[in-house]
mmCIF entry with sequence, helices, sheets and N, C-alpha, C, O atoms, coordinates in Angstrom:
data_MODEL
# 
_entry.id   MODEL 
# 
_entity.id                         1 
_entity.type                       polymer 
_entity.pdbx_number_of_molecules   1 
# 
_entity_poly.entity_id                      1 
_entity_poly.type                           'polypeptide(L)' 
_entity_poly.nstd_linkage                   no 
_entity_poly.nstd_monomer                   no 
_entity_poly.pdbx_seq_one_letter_code       MGVLKQLATYLYLRKKDPNTPNSQWVKYMHGINRLSLLLFVFAIIVMIVKLFIKK 
_entity_poly.pdbx_seq_one_letter_code_can   MGVLKQLATYLYLRKKDPNTPNSQWVKYMHGINRLSLLLFVFAIIVMIVKLFIKK 
_entity_poly.pdbx_strand_id                 A 
# 
loop_
_entity_poly_seq.entity_id 
_entity_poly_seq.num 
_entity_poly_seq.mon_id 
_entity_poly_seq.hetero 
1 1  MET n 
1 2  GLY n 
1 3  VAL n 
1 4  LEU n 
1 5  LYS n 
1 6  GLN n 
1 7  LEU n 
1 8  ALA n 
1 9  THR n 
1 10 TYR n 
1 11 LEU n 
1 12 TYR n 
1 13 LEU n 
1 14 ARG n 
1 15 LYS n 
1 16 LYS n 
1 17 ASP n 
1 18 PRO n 
1 19 ASN n 
1 20 THR n 
1 21 PRO n 
1 22 ASN n 
1 23 SER n 
1 24 GLN n 
1 25 TRP n 
1 26 VAL n 
1 27 LYS n 
1 28 TYR n 
1 29 MET n 
1 30 HIS n 
1 31 GLY n 
1 32 ILE n 
1 33 ASN n 
1 34 ARG n 
1 35 LEU n 
1 36 SER n 
1 37 LEU n 
1 38 LEU n 
1 39 LEU n 
1 40 PHE n 
1 41 VAL n 
1 42 PHE n 
1 43 ALA n 
1 44 ILE n 
1 45 ILE n 
1 46 VAL n 
1 47 MET n 
1 48 ILE n 
1 49 VAL n 
1 50 LYS n 
1 51 LEU n 
1 52 PHE n 
1 53 ILE n 
1 54 LYS n 
1 55 LYS n 
# 
_struct_asym.id          A 
_struct_asym.entity_id   1 
# 
loop_
_struct_conf.conf_type_id 
_struct_conf.id 
_struct_conf.pdbx_PDB_helix_id 
_struct_conf.beg_label_comp_id 
_struct_conf.beg_label_asym_id 
_struct_conf.beg_label_seq_id 
_struct_conf.pdbx_beg_PDB_ins_code 
_struct_conf.end_label_comp_id 
_struct_conf.end_label_asym_id 
_struct_conf.end_label_seq_id 
_struct_conf.pdbx_end_PDB_ins_code 
_struct_conf.beg_auth_comp_id 
_struct_conf.beg_auth_asym_id 
_struct_conf.beg_auth_seq_id 
_struct_conf.end_auth_comp_id 
_struct_conf.end_auth_asym_id 
_struct_conf.end_auth_seq_id 
_struct_conf.pdbx_PDB_helix_class 
_struct_conf.details 
_struct_conf.pdbx_PDB_helix_length 
HELX_P HELX_P1 AA1 GLY A 2  ? TYR A 10 ? GLY A 2  TYR A 10 1 ? 9  
HELX_P HELX_P2 AA2 GLN A 24 ? ILE A 53 ? GLN A 24 ILE A 53 1 ? 30 
# 
_struct_conf_type.id          HELX_P 
_struct_conf_type.criteria    ? 
_struct_conf_type.reference   ? 
# 
loop_
_atom_site.group_PDB 
_atom_site.id 
_atom_site.type_symbol 
_atom_site.label_atom_id 
_atom_site.label_alt_id 
_atom_site.label_comp_id 
_atom_site.label_asym_id 
_atom_site.label_entity_id 
_atom_site.label_seq_id 
_atom_site.pdbx_PDB_ins_code 
_atom_site.Cartn_x 
_atom_site.Cartn_y 
_atom_site.Cartn_z 
_atom_site.occupancy 
_atom_site.B_iso_or_equiv 
_atom_site.pdbx_formal_charge 
_atom_site.auth_seq_id 
_atom_site.auth_comp_id 
_atom_site.auth_asym_id 
_atom_site.auth_atom_id 
_atom_site.pdbx_PDB_model_num 
ATOM 1   N N  . MET A 1 1  ? 69.268 101.123 109.588 1.00 0.00 ? 1  MET A N  1 
ATOM 2   C CA . MET A 1 1  ? 69.418 102.600 109.934 1.00 0.00 ? 1  MET A CA 1 
ATOM 3   C C  . MET A 1 1  ? 70.591 103.130 109.234 1.00 0.00 ? 1  MET A C  1 
ATOM 4   O O  . MET A 1 1  ? 70.592 104.329 108.956 1.00 0.00 ? 1  MET A O  1 
ATOM 5   N N  . GLY A 1 2  ? 71.635 102.359 108.897 1.00 0.00 ? 2  GLY A N  1 
ATOM 6   C CA . GLY A 1 2  ? 72.779 102.765 108.186 1.00 0.00 ? 2  GLY A CA 1 
ATOM 7   C C  . GLY A 1 2  ? 72.519 103.288 106.773 1.00 0.00 ? 2  GLY A C  1 
ATOM 8   O O  . GLY A 1 2  ? 73.221 104.174 106.286 1.00 0.00 ? 2  GLY A O  1 
ATOM 9   N N  . VAL A 1 3  ? 71.510 102.730 106.132 1.00 0.00 ? 3  VAL A N  1 
ATOM 10  C CA . VAL A 1 3  ? 71.200 103.241 104.743 1.00 0.00 ? 3  VAL A CA 1 
ATOM 11  C C  . VAL A 1 3  ? 70.649 104.734 104.776 1.00 0.00 ? 3  VAL A C  1 
ATOM 12  O O  . VAL A 1 3  ? 71.028 105.622 104.013 1.00 0.00 ? 3  VAL A O  1 
ATOM 13  N N  . LEU A 1 4  ? 69.805 104.855 105.662 1.00 0.00 ? 4  LEU A N  1 
ATOM 14  C CA . LEU A 1 4  ? 69.251 106.328 105.866 1.00 0.00 ? 4  LEU A CA 1 
ATOM 15  C C  . LEU A 1 4  ? 70.315 107.354 106.225 1.00 0.00 ? 4  LEU A C  1 
ATOM 16  O O  . LEU A 1 4  ? 70.255 108.491 105.757 1.00 0.00 ? 4  LEU A O  1 
ATOM 17  N N  . LYS A 1 5  ? 71.281 106.976 107.039 1.00 0.00 ? 5  LYS A N  1 
ATOM 18  C CA . LYS A 1 5  ? 72.348 107.773 107.410 1.00 0.00 ? 5  LYS A CA 1 
ATOM 19  C C  . LYS A 1 5  ? 73.218 108.094 106.120 1.00 0.00 ? 5  LYS A C  1 
ATOM 20  O O  . LYS A 1 5  ? 73.627 109.231 105.886 1.00 0.00 ? 5  LYS A O  1 
ATOM 21  N N  . GLN A 1 6  ? 73.452 107.066 105.354 1.00 0.00 ? 6  GLN A N  1 
ATOM 22  C CA . GLN A 1 6  ? 74.299 107.312 104.045 1.00 0.00 ? 6  GLN A CA 1 
ATOM 23  C C  . GLN A 1 6  ? 73.589 108.129 103.097 1.00 0.00 ? 6  GLN A C  1 
ATOM 24  O O  . GLN A 1 6  ? 74.219 108.931 102.408 1.00 0.00 ? 6  GLN A O  1 
ATOM 25  N N  . LEU A 1 7  ? 72.225 107.998 102.981 1.00 0.00 ? 7  LEU A N  1 
ATOM 26  C CA . LEU A 1 7  ? 71.514 108.821 102.051 1.00 0.00 ? 7  LEU A CA 1 
ATOM 27  C C  . LEU A 1 7  ? 71.482 110.312 102.593 1.00 0.00 ? 7  LEU A C  1 
ATOM 28  O O  . LEU A 1 7  ? 71.560 111.240 101.789 1.00 0.00 ? 7  LEU A O  1 
ATOM 29  N N  . ALA A 1 8  ? 71.384 110.513 103.781 1.00 0.00 ? 8  ALA A N  1 
ATOM 30  C CA . ALA A 1 8  ? 71.454 111.873 104.417 1.00 0.00 ? 8  ALA A CA 1 
ATOM 31  C C  . ALA A 1 8  ? 72.712 112.564 104.121 1.00 0.00 ? 8  ALA A C  1 
ATOM 32  O O  . ALA A 1 8  ? 72.750 113.757 103.817 1.00 0.00 ? 8  ALA A O  1 
ATOM 33  N N  . THR A 1 9  ? 73.814 111.755 104.217 1.00 0.00 ? 9  THR A N  1 
ATOM 34  C CA . THR A 1 9  ? 75.141 112.251 103.889 1.00 0.00 ? 9  THR A CA 1 
ATOM 35  C C  . THR A 1 9  ? 75.243 112.617 102.447 1.00 0.00 ? 9  THR A C  1 
ATOM 36  O O  . THR A 1 9  ? 75.747 113.690 102.114 1.00 0.00 ? 9  THR A O  1 
ATOM 37  N N  . TYR A 1 10 ? 74.777 111.750 101.572 1.00 0.00 ? 10 TYR A N  1 
ATOM 38  C CA . TYR A 1 10 ? 74.830 112.033 100.060 1.00 0.00 ? 10 TYR A CA 1 
ATOM 39  C C  . TYR A 1 10 ? 74.151 113.294 99.734  1.00 0.00 ? 10 TYR A C  1 
ATOM 40  O O  . TYR A 1 10 ? 74.623 114.066 98.900  1.00 0.00 ? 10 TYR A O  1 
ATOM 41  N N  . LEU A 1 11 ? 73.004 113.538 100.398 1.00 0.00 ? 11 LEU A N  1 
ATOM 42  C CA . LEU A 1 11 ? 72.207 114.780 100.130 1.00 0.00 ? 11 LEU A CA 1 
ATOM 43  C C  . LEU A 1 11 ? 72.583 115.928 100.866 1.00 0.00 ? 11 LEU A C  1 
ATOM 44  O O  . LEU A 1 11 ? 71.907 116.956 100.831 1.00 0.00 ? 11 LEU A O  1 
ATOM 45  N N  . TYR A 1 12 ? 73.719 115.806 101.594 1.00 0.00 ? 12 TYR A N  1 
ATOM 46  C CA . TYR A 1 12 ? 74.158 116.982 102.432 1.00 0.00 ? 12 TYR A CA 1 
ATOM 47  C C  . TYR A 1 12 ? 73.300 117.251 103.574 1.00 0.00 ? 12 TYR A C  1 
ATOM 48  O O  . TYR A 1 12 ? 73.434 118.350 104.111 1.00 0.00 ? 12 TYR A O  1 
ATOM 49  N N  . LEU A 1 13 ? 72.403 116.399 104.061 1.00 0.00 ? 13 LEU A N  1 
ATOM 50  C CA . LEU A 1 13 ? 71.544 116.634 105.097 1.00 0.00 ? 13 LEU A CA 1 
ATOM 51  C C  . LEU A 1 13 ? 72.277 116.376 106.497 1.00 0.00 ? 13 LEU A C  1 
ATOM 52  O O  . LEU A 1 13 ? 71.811 116.813 107.550 1.00 0.00 ? 13 LEU A O  1 
ATOM 53  N N  . ARG A 1 14 ? 73.441 115.645 106.428 1.00 0.00 ? 14 ARG A N  1 
ATOM 54  C CA . ARG A 1 14 ? 74.138 115.285 107.586 1.00 0.00 ? 14 ARG A CA 1 
ATOM 55  C C  . ARG A 1 14 ? 75.649 115.389 107.343 1.00 0.00 ? 14 ARG A C  1 
ATOM 56  O O  . ARG A 1 14 ? 76.160 115.098 106.262 1.00 0.00 ? 14 ARG A O  1 
ATOM 57  N N  . LYS A 1 15 ? 76.312 115.806 108.375 1.00 0.00 ? 15 LYS A N  1 
ATOM 58  C CA . LYS A 1 15 ? 77.801 115.851 108.079 1.00 0.00 ? 15 LYS A CA 1 
ATOM 59  C C  . LYS A 1 15 ? 78.497 114.585 107.912 1.00 0.00 ? 15 LYS A C  1 
ATOM 60  O O  . LYS A 1 15 ? 77.965 113.591 108.406 1.00 0.00 ? 15 LYS A O  1 
ATOM 61  N N  . LYS A 1 16 ? 79.621 114.460 107.283 1.00 0.00 ? 16 LYS A N  1 
ATOM 62  C CA . LYS A 1 16 ? 80.365 113.321 107.019 1.00 0.00 ? 16 LYS A CA 1 
ATOM 63  C C  . LYS A 1 16 ? 81.011 112.865 108.362 1.00 0.00 ? 16 LYS A C  1 
ATOM 64  O O  . LYS A 1 16 ? 81.285 113.659 109.262 1.00 0.00 ? 16 LYS A O  1 
ATOM 65  N N  . ASP A 1 17 ? 81.222 111.591 108.422 1.00 0.00 ? 17 ASP A N  1 
ATOM 66  C CA . ASP A 1 17 ? 81.947 110.994 109.709 1.00 0.00 ? 17 ASP A CA 1 
ATOM 67  C C  . ASP A 1 17 ? 83.470 111.438 109.499 1.00 0.00 ? 17 ASP A C  1 
ATOM 68  O O  . ASP A 1 17 ? 83.999 111.271 108.400 1.00 0.00 ? 17 ASP A O  1 
ATOM 69  N N  . PRO A 1 18 ? 84.097 111.950 110.466 1.00 0.00 ? 18 PRO A N  1 
ATOM 70  C CA . PRO A 1 18 ? 85.470 112.462 110.302 1.00 0.00 ? 18 PRO A CA 1 
ATOM 71  C C  . PRO A 1 18 ? 86.348 111.241 110.285 1.00 0.00 ? 18 PRO A C  1 
ATOM 72  O O  . PRO A 1 18 ? 87.495 111.366 109.855 1.00 0.00 ? 18 PRO A O  1 
ATOM 73  N N  . ASN A 1 19 ? 85.941 110.120 110.695 1.00 0.00 ? 19 ASN A N  1 
ATOM 74  C CA . ASN A 1 19 ? 86.833 108.891 110.845 1.00 0.00 ? 19 ASN A CA 1 
ATOM 75  C C  . ASN A 1 19 ? 86.852 108.145 109.517 1.00 0.00 ? 19 ASN A C  1 
ATOM 76  O O  . ASN A 1 19 ? 87.572 107.152 109.412 1.00 0.00 ? 19 ASN A O  1 
ATOM 77  N N  . THR A 1 20 ? 86.068 108.583 108.446 1.00 0.00 ? 20 THR A N  1 
ATOM 78  C CA . THR A 1 20 ? 86.141 107.791 107.299 1.00 0.00 ? 20 THR A CA 1 
ATOM 79  C C  . THR A 1 20 ? 87.301 108.022 106.405 1.00 0.00 ? 20 THR A C  1 
ATOM 80  O O  . THR A 1 20 ? 87.840 109.128 106.445 1.00 0.00 ? 20 THR A O  1 
ATOM 81  N N  . PRO A 1 21 ? 87.764 107.078 105.577 1.00 0.00 ? 21 PRO A N  1 
ATOM 82  C CA . PRO A 1 21 ? 88.951 107.394 104.698 1.00 0.00 ? 21 PRO A CA 1 
ATOM 83  C C  . PRO A 1 21 ? 88.605 108.447 103.714 1.00 0.00 ? 21 PRO A C  1 
ATOM 84  O O  . PRO A 1 21 ? 87.489 108.544 103.202 1.00 0.00 ? 21 PRO A O  1 
ATOM 85  N N  . ASN A 1 22 ? 89.692 109.297 103.449 1.00 0.00 ? 22 ASN A N  1 
ATOM 86  C CA . ASN A 1 22 ? 89.475 110.417 102.578 1.00 0.00 ? 22 ASN A CA 1 
ATOM 87  C C  . ASN A 1 22 ? 90.414 110.341 101.384 1.00 0.00 ? 22 ASN A C  1 
ATOM 88  O O  . ASN A 1 22 ? 91.422 111.043 101.303 1.00 0.00 ? 22 ASN A O  1 
ATOM 89  N N  . SER A 1 23 ? 90.011 109.385 100.385 1.00 0.00 ? 23 SER A N  1 
ATOM 90  C CA . SER A 1 23 ? 90.681 109.293 99.257  1.00 0.00 ? 23 SER A CA 1 
ATOM 91  C C  . SER A 1 23 ? 89.984 109.922 98.089  1.00 0.00 ? 23 SER A C  1 
ATOM 92  O O  . SER A 1 23 ? 88.834 110.346 98.206  1.00 0.00 ? 23 SER A O  1 
ATOM 93  N N  . GLN A 1 24 ? 90.682 109.998 96.914  1.00 0.00 ? 24 GLN A N  1 
ATOM 94  C CA . GLN A 1 24 ? 90.061 110.563 95.730  1.00 0.00 ? 24 GLN A CA 1 
ATOM 95  C C  . GLN A 1 24 ? 88.951 109.601 95.043  1.00 0.00 ? 24 GLN A C  1 
ATOM 96  O O  . GLN A 1 24 ? 87.968 110.028 94.436  1.00 0.00 ? 24 GLN A O  1 
ATOM 97  N N  . TRP A 1 25 ? 89.233 108.376 95.219  1.00 0.00 ? 25 TRP A N  1 
ATOM 98  C CA . TRP A 1 25 ? 88.355 107.299 94.631  1.00 0.00 ? 25 TRP A CA 1 
ATOM 99  C C  . TRP A 1 25 ? 87.042 107.234 95.474  1.00 0.00 ? 25 TRP A C  1 
ATOM 100 O O  . TRP A 1 25 ? 85.989 106.872 94.951  1.00 0.00 ? 25 TRP A O  1 
ATOM 101 N N  . VAL A 1 26 ? 87.115 107.554 96.645  1.00 0.00 ? 26 VAL A N  1 
ATOM 102 C CA . VAL A 1 26 ? 85.793 107.464 97.576  1.00 0.00 ? 26 VAL A CA 1 
ATOM 103 C C  . VAL A 1 26 ? 85.023 108.673 97.149  1.00 0.00 ? 26 VAL A C  1 
ATOM 104 O O  . VAL A 1 26 ? 83.800 108.619 97.025  1.00 0.00 ? 26 VAL A O  1 
ATOM 105 N N  . LYS A 1 27 ? 85.746 109.824 96.910  1.00 0.00 ? 27 LYS A N  1 
ATOM 106 C CA . LYS A 1 27 ? 84.938 110.967 96.534  1.00 0.00 ? 27 LYS A CA 1 
ATOM 107 C C  . LYS A 1 27 ? 84.255 110.783 95.225  1.00 0.00 ? 27 LYS A C  1 
ATOM 108 O O  . LYS A 1 27 ? 83.130 111.248 95.037  1.00 0.00 ? 27 LYS A O  1 
ATOM 109 N N  . TYR A 1 28 ? 84.927 110.094 94.281  1.00 0.00 ? 28 TYR A N  1 
ATOM 110 C CA . TYR A 1 28 ? 84.312 109.822 92.923  1.00 0.00 ? 28 TYR A CA 1 
ATOM 111 C C  . TYR A 1 28 ? 83.049 108.836 93.218  1.00 0.00 ? 28 TYR A C  1 
ATOM 112 O O  . TYR A 1 28 ? 81.950 109.099 92.729  1.00 0.00 ? 28 TYR A O  1 
ATOM 113 N N  . MET A 1 29 ? 83.224 107.846 93.928  1.00 0.00 ? 29 MET A N  1 
ATOM 114 C CA . MET A 1 29 ? 82.123 106.932 94.173  1.00 0.00 ? 29 MET A CA 1 
ATOM 115 C C  . MET A 1 29 ? 80.890 107.566 94.758  1.00 0.00 ? 29 MET A C  1 
ATOM 116 O O  . MET A 1 29 ? 79.755 107.262 94.391  1.00 0.00 ? 29 MET A O  1 
ATOM 117 N N  . HIS A 1 30 ? 81.173 108.508 95.731  1.00 0.00 ? 30 HIS A N  1 
ATOM 118 C CA . HIS A 1 30 ? 80.013 109.198 96.399  1.00 0.00 ? 30 HIS A CA 1 
ATOM 119 C C  . HIS A 1 30 ? 79.401 110.140 95.427  1.00 0.00 ? 30 HIS A C  1 
ATOM 120 O O  . HIS A 1 30 ? 78.181 110.297 95.446  1.00 0.00 ? 30 HIS A O  1 
ATOM 121 N N  . GLY A 1 31 ? 80.162 110.792 94.563  1.00 0.00 ? 31 GLY A N  1 
ATOM 122 C CA . GLY A 1 31 ? 79.631 111.638 93.547  1.00 0.00 ? 31 GLY A CA 1 
ATOM 123 C C  . GLY A 1 31 ? 78.593 110.944 92.633  1.00 0.00 ? 31 GLY A C  1 
ATOM 124 O O  . GLY A 1 31 ? 77.474 111.390 92.376  1.00 0.00 ? 31 GLY A O  1 
ATOM 125 N N  . ILE A 1 32 ? 79.173 109.690 92.141  1.00 0.00 ? 32 ILE A N  1 
ATOM 126 C CA . ILE A 1 32 ? 78.426 108.956 91.233  1.00 0.00 ? 32 ILE A CA 1 
ATOM 127 C C  . ILE A 1 32 ? 77.146 108.358 91.896  1.00 0.00 ? 32 ILE A C  1 
ATOM 128 O O  . ILE A 1 32 ? 76.118 108.190 91.240  1.00 0.00 ? 32 ILE A O  1 
ATOM 129 N N  . ASN A 1 33 ? 77.243 108.045 93.211  1.00 0.00 ? 33 ASN A N  1 
ATOM 130 C CA . ASN A 1 33 ? 76.046 107.608 93.883  1.00 0.00 ? 33 ASN A CA 1 
ATOM 131 C C  . ASN A 1 33 ? 75.070 108.716 94.092  1.00 0.00 ? 33 ASN A C  1 
ATOM 132 O O  . ASN A 1 33 ? 73.861 108.493 94.033  1.00 0.00 ? 33 ASN A O  1 
ATOM 133 N N  . ARG A 1 34 ? 75.536 109.863 94.327  1.00 0.00 ? 34 ARG A N  1 
ATOM 134 C CA . ARG A 1 34 ? 74.589 111.038 94.502  1.00 0.00 ? 34 ARG A CA 1 
ATOM 135 C C  . ARG A 1 34 ? 73.947 111.324 93.185  1.00 0.00 ? 34 ARG A C  1 
ATOM 136 O O  . ARG A 1 34 ? 72.742 111.572 93.149  1.00 0.00 ? 34 ARG A O  1 
ATOM 137 N N  . LEU A 1 35 ? 74.654 111.309 92.128  1.00 0.00 ? 35 LEU A N  1 
ATOM 138 C CA . LEU A 1 35 ? 74.109 111.548 90.828  1.00 0.00 ? 35 LEU A CA 1 
ATOM 139 C C  . LEU A 1 35 ? 73.017 110.512 90.499  1.00 0.00 ? 35 LEU A C  1 
ATOM 140 O O  . LEU A 1 35 ? 71.913 110.883 90.102  1.00 0.00 ? 35 LEU A O  1 
ATOM 141 N N  . SER A 1 36 ? 73.311 109.276 90.657  1.00 0.00 ? 36 SER A N  1 
ATOM 142 C CA . SER A 1 36 ? 72.368 108.204 90.363  1.00 0.00 ? 36 SER A CA 1 
ATOM 143 C C  . SER A 1 36 ? 71.129 108.302 91.294  1.00 0.00 ? 36 SER A C  1 
ATOM 144 O O  . SER A 1 36 ? 70.030 107.935 90.879  1.00 0.00 ? 36 SER A O  1 
ATOM 145 N N  . LEU A 1 37 ? 71.287 108.773 92.497  1.00 0.00 ? 37 LEU A N  1 
ATOM 146 C CA . LEU A 1 37 ? 70.153 108.951 93.416  1.00 0.00 ? 37 LEU A CA 1 
ATOM 147 C C  . LEU A 1 37 ? 69.182 110.179 92.913  1.00 0.00 ? 37 LEU A C  1 
ATOM 148 O O  . LEU A 1 37 ? 67.954 110.098 92.915  1.00 0.00 ? 37 LEU A O  1 
ATOM 149 N N  . LEU A 1 38 ? 69.817 111.157 92.545  1.00 0.00 ? 38 LEU A N  1 
ATOM 150 C CA . LEU A 1 38 ? 69.095 112.360 92.046  1.00 0.00 ? 38 LEU A CA 1 
ATOM 151 C C  . LEU A 1 38 ? 68.307 111.988 90.801  1.00 0.00 ? 38 LEU A C  1 
ATOM 152 O O  . LEU A 1 38 ? 67.138 112.356 90.678  1.00 0.00 ? 38 LEU A O  1 
ATOM 153 N N  . LEU A 1 39 ? 68.939 111.250 89.861  1.00 0.00 ? 39 LEU A N  1 
ATOM 154 C CA . LEU A 1 39 ? 68.296 110.863 88.614  1.00 0.00 ? 39 LEU A CA 1 
ATOM 155 C C  . LEU A 1 39 ? 67.147 110.008 88.828  1.00 0.00 ? 39 LEU A C  1 
ATOM 156 O O  . LEU A 1 39 ? 66.120 110.120 88.158  1.00 0.00 ? 39 LEU A O  1 
ATOM 157 N N  . PHE A 1 40 ? 67.327 109.023 89.895  1.00 0.00 ? 40 PHE A N  1 
ATOM 158 C CA . PHE A 1 40 ? 66.318 108.131 90.307  1.00 0.00 ? 40 PHE A CA 1 
ATOM 159 C C  . PHE A 1 40 ? 65.028 108.854 90.702  1.00 0.00 ? 40 PHE A C  1 
ATOM 160 O O  . PHE A 1 40 ? 63.937 108.568 90.209  1.00 0.00 ? 40 PHE A O  1 
ATOM 161 N N  . VAL A 1 41 ? 65.222 109.835 91.648  1.00 0.00 ? 41 VAL A N  1 
ATOM 162 C CA . VAL A 1 41 ? 64.215 110.659 92.193  1.00 0.00 ? 41 VAL A CA 1 
ATOM 163 C C  . VAL A 1 41 ? 63.517 111.471 91.095  1.00 0.00 ? 41 VAL A C  1 
ATOM 164 O O  . VAL A 1 41 ? 62.292 111.595 91.110  1.00 0.00 ? 41 VAL A O  1 
ATOM 165 N N  . PHE A 1 42 ? 64.288 112.032 90.133  1.00 0.00 ? 42 PHE A N  1 
ATOM 166 C CA . PHE A 1 42 ? 63.702 112.735 89.025  1.00 0.00 ? 42 PHE A CA 1 
ATOM 167 C C  . PHE A 1 42 ? 62.850 111.790 88.112  1.00 0.00 ? 42 PHE A C  1 
ATOM 168 O O  . PHE A 1 42 ? 61.809 112.206 87.603  1.00 0.00 ? 42 PHE A O  1 
ATOM 169 N N  . ALA A 1 43 ? 63.258 110.637 87.928  1.00 0.00 ? 43 ALA A N  1 
ATOM 170 C CA . ALA A 1 43 ? 62.499 109.672 87.131  1.00 0.00 ? 43 ALA A CA 1 
ATOM 171 C C  . ALA A 1 43 ? 61.147 109.351 87.885  1.00 0.00 ? 43 ALA A C  1 
ATOM 172 O O  . ALA A 1 43 ? 60.091 109.335 87.252  1.00 0.00 ? 43 ALA A O  1 
ATOM 173 N N  . ILE A 1 44 ? 61.187 109.102 89.202  1.00 0.00 ? 44 ILE A N  1 
ATOM 174 C CA . ILE A 1 44 ? 60.033 108.861 89.966  1.00 0.00 ? 44 ILE A CA 1 
ATOM 175 C C  . ILE A 1 44 ? 59.075 109.970 89.803  1.00 0.00 ? 44 ILE A C  1 
ATOM 176 O O  . ILE A 1 44 ? 57.897 109.719 89.550  1.00 0.00 ? 44 ILE A O  1 
ATOM 177 N N  . ILE A 1 45 ? 59.534 111.276 89.941  1.00 0.00 ? 45 ILE A N  1 
ATOM 178 C CA . ILE A 1 45 ? 58.711 112.405 89.737  1.00 0.00 ? 45 ILE A CA 1 
ATOM 179 C C  . ILE A 1 45 ? 58.011 112.562 88.498  1.00 0.00 ? 45 ILE A C  1 
ATOM 180 O O  . ILE A 1 45 ? 56.846 112.959 88.466  1.00 0.00 ? 45 ILE A O  1 
ATOM 181 N N  . VAL A 1 46 ? 58.744 112.234 87.362  1.00 0.00 ? 46 VAL A N  1 
ATOM 182 C CA . VAL A 1 46 ? 58.240 112.217 85.939  1.00 0.00 ? 46 VAL A CA 1 
ATOM 183 C C  . VAL A 1 46 ? 57.202 111.210 85.836  1.00 0.00 ? 46 VAL A C  1 
ATOM 184 O O  . VAL A 1 46 ? 56.137 111.435 85.260  1.00 0.00 ? 46 VAL A O  1 
ATOM 185 N N  . MET A 1 47 ? 57.512 110.028 86.420  1.00 0.00 ? 47 MET A N  1 
ATOM 186 C CA . MET A 1 47 ? 56.323 108.784 86.417  1.00 0.00 ? 47 MET A CA 1 
ATOM 187 C C  . MET A 1 47 ? 55.071 109.269 87.076  1.00 0.00 ? 47 MET A C  1 
ATOM 188 O O  . MET A 1 47 ? 53.963 109.021 86.601  1.00 0.00 ? 47 MET A O  1 
ATOM 189 N N  . ILE A 1 48 ? 55.252 109.982 88.204  1.00 0.00 ? 48 ILE A N  1 
ATOM 190 C CA . ILE A 1 48 ? 54.091 110.291 89.005  1.00 0.00 ? 48 ILE A CA 1 
ATOM 191 C C  . ILE A 1 48 ? 53.274 111.337 88.252  1.00 0.00 ? 48 ILE A C  1 
ATOM 192 O O  . ILE A 1 48 ? 52.045 111.287 88.195  1.00 0.00 ? 48 ILE A O  1 
ATOM 193 N N  . VAL A 1 49 ? 54.030 112.310 87.664  1.00 0.00 ? 49 VAL A N  1 
ATOM 194 C CA . VAL A 1 49 ? 53.344 113.392 86.889  1.00 0.00 ? 49 VAL A CA 1 
ATOM 195 C C  . VAL A 1 49 ? 52.653 112.799 85.692  1.00 0.00 ? 49 VAL A C  1 
ATOM 196 O O  . VAL A 1 49 ? 51.523 113.191 85.402  1.00 0.00 ? 49 VAL A O  1 
ATOM 197 N N  . LYS A 1 50 ? 53.276 111.856 84.962  1.00 0.00 ? 50 LYS A N  1 
ATOM 198 C CA . LYS A 1 50 ? 52.613 111.265 83.805  1.00 0.00 ? 50 LYS A CA 1 
ATOM 199 C C  . LYS A 1 50 ? 51.445 110.416 84.228  1.00 0.00 ? 50 LYS A C  1 
ATOM 200 O O  . LYS A 1 50 ? 50.518 110.271 83.431  1.00 0.00 ? 50 LYS A O  1 
ATOM 201 N N  . LEU A 1 51 ? 51.408 109.888 85.321  1.00 0.00 ? 51 LEU A N  1 
ATOM 202 C CA . LEU A 1 51 ? 50.242 109.044 85.816  1.00 0.00 ? 51 LEU A CA 1 
ATOM 203 C C  . LEU A 1 51 ? 49.144 109.899 86.100  1.00 0.00 ? 51 LEU A C  1 
ATOM 204 O O  . LEU A 1 51 ? 48.023 109.526 85.752  1.00 0.00 ? 51 LEU A O  1 
ATOM 205 N N  . PHE A 1 52 ? 49.309 111.113 86.744  1.00 0.00 ? 52 PHE A N  1 
ATOM 206 C CA . PHE A 1 52 ? 48.183 111.927 87.065  1.00 0.00 ? 52 PHE A CA 1 
ATOM 207 C C  . PHE A 1 52 ? 47.705 112.833 85.857  1.00 0.00 ? 52 PHE A C  1 
ATOM 208 O O  . PHE A 1 52 ? 46.558 113.280 85.840  1.00 0.00 ? 52 PHE A O  1 
ATOM 209 N N  . ILE A 1 53 ? 48.530 113.067 84.940  1.00 0.00 ? 53 ILE A N  1 
ATOM 210 C CA . ILE A 1 53 ? 48.047 113.889 83.748  1.00 0.00 ? 53 ILE A CA 1 
ATOM 211 C C  . ILE A 1 53 ? 47.548 112.992 82.654  1.00 0.00 ? 53 ILE A C  1 
ATOM 212 O O  . ILE A 1 53 ? 46.918 113.512 81.733  1.00 0.00 ? 53 ILE A O  1 
ATOM 213 N N  . LYS A 1 54 ? 47.756 111.748 82.659  1.00 0.00 ? 54 LYS A N  1 
ATOM 214 C CA . LYS A 1 54 ? 47.278 110.837 81.654  1.00 0.00 ? 54 LYS A CA 1 
ATOM 215 C C  . LYS A 1 54 ? 45.755 110.891 81.606  1.00 0.00 ? 54 LYS A C  1 
ATOM 216 O O  . LYS A 1 54 ? 45.090 110.813 82.639  1.00 0.00 ? 54 LYS A O  1 
ATOM 217 N N  . LYS A 1 55 ? 45.225 111.020 80.433  1.00 0.00 ? 55 LYS A N  1 
ATOM 218 C CA . LYS A 1 55 ? 43.856 111.123 80.206  1.00 0.00 ? 55 LYS A CA 1 
ATOM 219 C C  . LYS A 1 55 ? 43.139 109.829 79.875  1.00 0.00 ? 55 LYS A C  1 
ATOM 220 O O  . LYS A 1 55 ? 41.927 109.832 79.660  1.00 0.00 ? 55 LYS A O  1 
# 
């Protein structure tokens, strides 16, 4: 269940835990994770579109 909570936090669906450390490096890490997650979802969407449009 922790993975789903973390994904919701990355996608701004859930508020951050106020007890987590607040350093600049953690912000960078979460930003990179958010970017990679969005690129992954985009790639999956492109693959699905290509699968259905393929003749």
